[in-house]
C-alpha positions as CSV (number, residue, x, y, z in Angstrom):
1,X,92.9,108.9,114.1
2,X,90.6,105.9,113.5
3,X,91.7,102.6,114.9
4,X,89.4,100.5,112.6
5,X,90.3,99.0,109.3
6,X,87.5,97.5,107.2
7,X,89.3,94.3,106.3
8,X,88.2,90.8,107.3
9,X,90.4,88.6,109.4
10,X,90.5,86.1,106.5
11,X,91.9,88.7,104.1
12,X,94.2,90.1,106.7
13,X,95.7,86.6,107.2
14,X,96.5,86.4,103.5
15,X,97.8,89.9,103.2
16,X,100.1,90.3,106.2
17,X,102.4,87.3,105.6
18,X,102.7,88.3,101.9
19,X,103.8,91.8,103.0
20,X,106.3,90.5,105.5
21,X,107.7,88.2,102.9
22,X,108.0,90.6,100.0
23,X,108.9,93.8,101.9
24,X,110.4,92.6,105.2
25,X,111.1,95.3,107.8
26,X,108.8,97.8,106.0
27,X,106.1,99.6,107.9
28,X,102.7,99.4,106.2
29,X,99.9,101.9,106.6
30,X,96.3,101.5,105.3
31,X,94.5,104.7,104.3
32,X,91.5,105.7,102.1
33,X,88.0,104.4,102.1
34,X,88.7,101.3,104.2
35,X,90.0,103.5,107.0
36,X,87.6,106.5,106.7
37,X,84.4,104.5,107.0
38,X,83.3,104.9,103.4
39,X,84.1,101.5,102.1
40,X,82.1,98.4,101.1
41,X,83.2,94.8,100.7
42,X,84.5,95.4,97.1
43,X,86.4,98.6,97.9
44,X,90.0,98.6,97.0
45,X,92.6,98.6,99.8
46,X,95.1,101.5,99.7
47,X,98.4,100.7,101.4
48,X,101.6,102.9,101.7
49,X,104.9,101.2,102.4
50,X,107.4,103.1,104.5
51,X,111.0,101.8,104.5
52,X,112.8,102.2,107.9
53,X,114.8,105.2,106.7
54,X,111.9,106.3,104.4
55,X,114.1,105.6,101.4
56,X,112.8,104.1,98.1
57,X,111.8,100.5,98.3
58,X,113.6,98.4,95.6
59,X,111.7,98.0,92.4
60,X,111.9,94.2,92.3
61,X,110.4,94.0,95.8
62,X,107.5,96.2,94.8
63,X,107.0,94.3,91.6
64,X,107.1,90.9,93.4
65,X,104.5,92.1,95.9
66,X,102.2,93.6,93.3
67,X,102.4,90.4,91.3
68,X,101.7,88.2,94.4
69,X,98.7,90.5,95.3
70,X,97.3,90.1,91.8
71,X,97.5,86.3,92.0
72,X,96.2,86.1,95.6
73,X,92.7,85.0,96.7
74,X,92.0,88.6,97.9
75,X,88.8,89.5,95.9
76,X,89.5,93.2,95.7
77,X,92.3,95.4,94.3
78,X,95.1,96.2,96.7
79,X,97.0,99.4,95.7
80,X,100.5,99.6,97.2
81,X,102.5,102.8,97.0
82,X,106.0,103.7,98.1
83,X,106.0,106.5,100.7
84,X,109.3,107.9,99.2
85,X,107.7,108.4,95.8
86,X,104.6,110.3,97.0
87,X,104.3,114.1,97.1
88,X,104.6,115.8,100.5
89,X,100.9,117.0,100.3
90,X,99.9,113.3,100.0
91,X,102.0,112.4,103.1
92,X,100.1,115.0,105.1
93,X,96.8,113.7,104.0
94,X,97.7,110.0,104.8
95,X,99.2,111.0,108.2
96,X,95.9,112.5,109.3
97,X,93.9,109.3,108.7
98,X,95.6,105.9,108.6
99,X,95.8,102.6,110.4
100,X,99.2,100.9,110.9
101,X,98.8,97.4,109.4
102,X,102.4,96.3,110.0
103,X,104.4,98.4,112.5
104,X,108.0,99.4,112.0
105,X,110.7,97.3,113.7
106,X,111.4,100.2,116.0
107,X,107.7,100.2,117.2
108,X,108.1,97.0,119.2
109,X,105.6,96.5,122.0
110,X,106.6,95.6,125.5
111,X,105.6,92.2,127.1
């Protein structure tokens, strides 16, 4: 699996705190063109959100995040999807090629 995500540090520094605020404790994976090497600076960023128990993320949290992303200084579209609402075939496709943007709380690194 690739370890690279085509996302500038500047945009990552805007995005990560927003994700942690609106969907705390949720694991976030990036997939699509910004992971598979076929992106350009204006490519959208595809994210899938995975709740700790893979349950549905509350509608209001998703709506708040989407609204914040639209109003942010990020100059490209950020698509956020809830893992629990995607078909199994899409899970398999994402699992083969993704980058973990925000790890789950159970994936804590040692000192």
